C-alpha positions as CSV (number, residue, x, y, z in Angstrom):
1,M,-216.7,92.9,-140.6
2,L,-218.0,95.8,-142.3
3,T,-219.0,98.8,-139.9
4,L,-220.8,101.9,-141.0
5,H,-220.1,105.1,-138.9
6,R,-222.8,107.4,-139.1
7,V,-221.4,111.1,-138.1
8,R,-222.4,114.6,-138.8
9,G,-219.7,114.7,-141.0
10,V,-216.4,113.7,-142.5
11,T,-213.5,115.7,-142.9
12,A,-212.1,115.5,-146.3
13,A,-208.4,116.0,-147.1
14,D,-208.7,119.7,-147.7
15,G,-209.9,120.3,-144.3
16,T,-213.6,120.8,-145.1
17,I,-216.4,118.8,-143.7
18,A,-218.8,117.0,-145.7
19,L,-221.9,117.3,-143.9
20,G,-224.5,114.2,-144.2
21,H,-221.5,112.0,-145.0
22,A,-220.6,109.0,-143.3
23,V,-218.0,106.1,-143.7
24,V,-217.7,102.2,-144.0
25,V,-214.8,100.6,-142.5
26,D,-213.7,96.9,-143.6
27,G,-211.2,95.6,-141.7
28,A,-208.5,97.8,-141.1
29,R,-209.2,100.3,-144.3
30,F,-212.0,102.5,-145.3
31,A,-214.2,101.2,-147.9
32,A,-216.3,103.9,-148.9
33,I,-216.8,107.4,-147.8
34,A,-220.4,108.8,-149.1
35,P,-223.6,110.4,-148.3
36,Y,-225.4,108.3,-145.1
37,E,-228.4,107.2,-147.1
38,D,-226.5,106.0,-149.9
39,L,-224.0,103.9,-148.0
40,L,-226.9,102.5,-145.9
41,A,-228.9,101.6,-148.7
42,T,-225.4,99.8,-150.2
43,Y,-224.3,98.2,-146.8
44,G,-226.8,98.3,-144.5
45,D,-228.1,94.7,-144.3
46,R,-224.5,93.8,-143.8
47,A,-222.8,96.5,-141.9
48,R,-223.0,96.9,-138.0
49,V,-224.0,100.5,-137.7
50,R,-222.1,102.8,-135.1
51,D,-224.2,105.9,-135.0
52,W,-221.9,108.9,-133.8
53,A,-224.6,111.5,-135.2
54,D,-223.2,114.5,-132.9
55,G,-219.8,114.2,-134.3
56,T,-217.3,114.8,-137.3
57,L,-215.2,111.9,-138.4
58,T,-211.5,113.2,-138.9
59,P,-208.0,112.3,-138.7
60,G,-206.9,111.4,-135.4
61,R,-204.5,113.8,-133.2
62,Y,-200.6,113.5,-133.6
63,E,-199.1,113.7,-130.1
64,P,-195.7,115.3,-130.7
65,N,-194.9,115.3,-126.9
66,A,-195.4,111.9,-126.7
67,V,-192.1,111.1,-125.0
68,A,-192.5,113.6,-122.2
69,L,-196.2,112.4,-121.7
70,L,-195.3,108.9,-121.2
71,E,-191.5,108.5,-119.9
72,S,-191.4,111.9,-117.8
73,T,-194.8,111.9,-116.3
74,Y,-196.4,109.6,-113.9
75,W,-200.3,108.9,-114.3
76,P,-201.5,107.9,-110.9
77,D,-203.6,104.8,-110.5
78,P,-207.1,105.9,-109.2
79,R,-206.2,103.6,-106.3
80,E,-203.4,106.0,-105.4
81,S,-205.8,109.3,-105.2
82,E,-205.4,109.8,-101.9
83,A,-201.5,109.6,-101.5
84,L,-200.6,111.2,-104.8
85,G,-204.0,112.7,-106.1
86,T,-205.5,112.2,-109.7
87,E,-203.0,114.4,-111.7
88,P,-200.2,113.4,-113.4
89,L,-196.7,114.0,-111.6
90,T,-193.4,115.4,-113.2
91,G,-190.4,116.8,-111.7
92,P,-189.6,116.4,-108.3
93,A,-192.8,114.6,-107.6
94,L,-191.8,111.9,-109.9
95,A,-188.4,111.7,-108.3
96,A,-189.8,111.0,-105.1
97,L,-191.5,107.9,-106.5
98,D,-189.9,104.3,-106.7
99,M,-190.5,103.6,-110.2
100,P,-189.8,99.9,-111.0
101,D,-190.6,99.0,-114.7
102,T,-194.0,97.5,-113.7
103,R,-195.1,100.6,-112.3
104,W,-193.7,102.6,-115.4
105,G,-195.8,100.3,-117.4
106,A,-198.9,100.5,-115.7
107,S,-198.5,104.5,-115.9
108,A,-197.8,104.3,-119.8
109,R,-201.0,102.4,-119.8
110,R,-203.1,104.7,-118.2
111,G,-201.2,107.4,-120.3
112,V,-201.8,106.1,-123.3
113,Q,-205.7,105.4,-122.7
114,R,-205.7,109.2,-121.8
115,L,-204.2,110.0,-125.3
116,L,-206.6,107.9,-126.8
117,A,-209.6,109.6,-124.9
118,A,-208.4,112.8,-126.5
119,G,-208.7,111.7,-130.0
120,T,-204.8,110.7,-130.7
121,T,-204.1,107.9,-133.3
122,A,-200.3,108.7,-133.9
123,L,-197.3,109.6,-131.3
124,A,-194.0,111.1,-132.1
125,G,-191.0,108.8,-130.4
126,P,-188.8,107.0,-129.9
127,F,-189.6,105.6,-126.8
128,T,-186.4,104.5,-124.8
129,H,-187.8,102.9,-121.4
130,P,-189.1,99.1,-122.3
131,A,-192.1,99.3,-120.5
132,V,-193.4,102.4,-122.2
133,R,-192.5,101.0,-125.4
134,T,-194.3,97.9,-124.9
135,A,-197.4,99.8,-123.9
136,V,-197.2,102.2,-127.1
137,A,-196.8,99.1,-129.1
138,R,-199.8,97.2,-127.9
139,S,-202.1,100.0,-127.8
140,G,-201.4,100.3,-131.7
141,L,-200.5,103.8,-131.6
142,R,-198.0,104.3,-134.1
143,D,-195.2,107.2,-134.8
144,C,-196.7,108.4,-138.4
145,P,-198.3,111.3,-140.2
146,V,-201.9,111.6,-139.6
147,A,-203.8,110.9,-142.8
148,P,-207.5,112.3,-143.8
149,P,-210.0,109.4,-144.5
150,V,-210.0,108.2,-148.0
151,P,-211.3,104.9,-149.5
152,G,-208.8,102.4,-149.4
153,G,-207.0,104.3,-146.7
154,G,-206.0,103.3,-143.1
155,A,-209.1,103.5,-141.0
156,D,-207.2,105.7,-138.2
157,F,-209.6,108.2,-136.9
158,A,-211.4,110.3,-134.0
159,V,-215.0,111.4,-133.8
160,L,-215.0,114.7,-132.2
161,T,-218.1,116.9,-131.2
162,P,-218.3,120.6,-132.1
163,D,-216.8,121.5,-128.9
164,G,-213.7,119.1,-129.3
165,T,-214.7,116.3,-127.0
166,C,-213.7,113.0,-128.2
167,L,-216.6,110.6,-128.8
168,A,-214.4,107.6,-130.1
169,T,-210.8,106.8,-131.4
170,A,-209.9,104.0,-133.8
171,I,-206.8,102.6,-135.0
172,A,-206.5,100.1,-137.9
173,G,-210.5,100.0,-137.6
174,R,-210.3,98.7,-134.3
175,L,-212.4,100.9,-131.7
176,L,-210.3,101.8,-129.0
177,F,-211.8,104.3,-127.2
178,R,-215.4,104.9,-127.0
179,R,-217.2,107.6,-124.6
180,R,-219.8,106.4,-122.7
């Protein structure tokens, strides 16, 4: 399915922002990058349009500290907020918890969601804990360099507002996070 992402601008390979540009995603790849009006005229009758007009489409974040964030940090379940609070736990607070594989996996999934909500599309590994490795693999996050959007390139991107708030994160063209 074709998706036309309307944005305020698209970050180019040299770091400049092409204002008024948009992108068309075809499956897992960028099909076109051009001014929004041109793409709408070409693809509008057969593409779903996602409007992120307040944001800039940019390569997603690369998280070099992913191992620490997912294997040395516990991300509490909201149902545990009275007992554990809502902030991530590390060090002695983490050591005091009973952490079977199922709890590690659930924590890693919540951590991955936080990373996606920050616009992360790639992580540094390797991950040694099996439950964490599984959570990362299922999310689609990869250990790879972050590339700028180019036609024919992989559609891994984030849409960020001028203040840095992430509106959307997509990996291989799949929208994995959307701010409501």
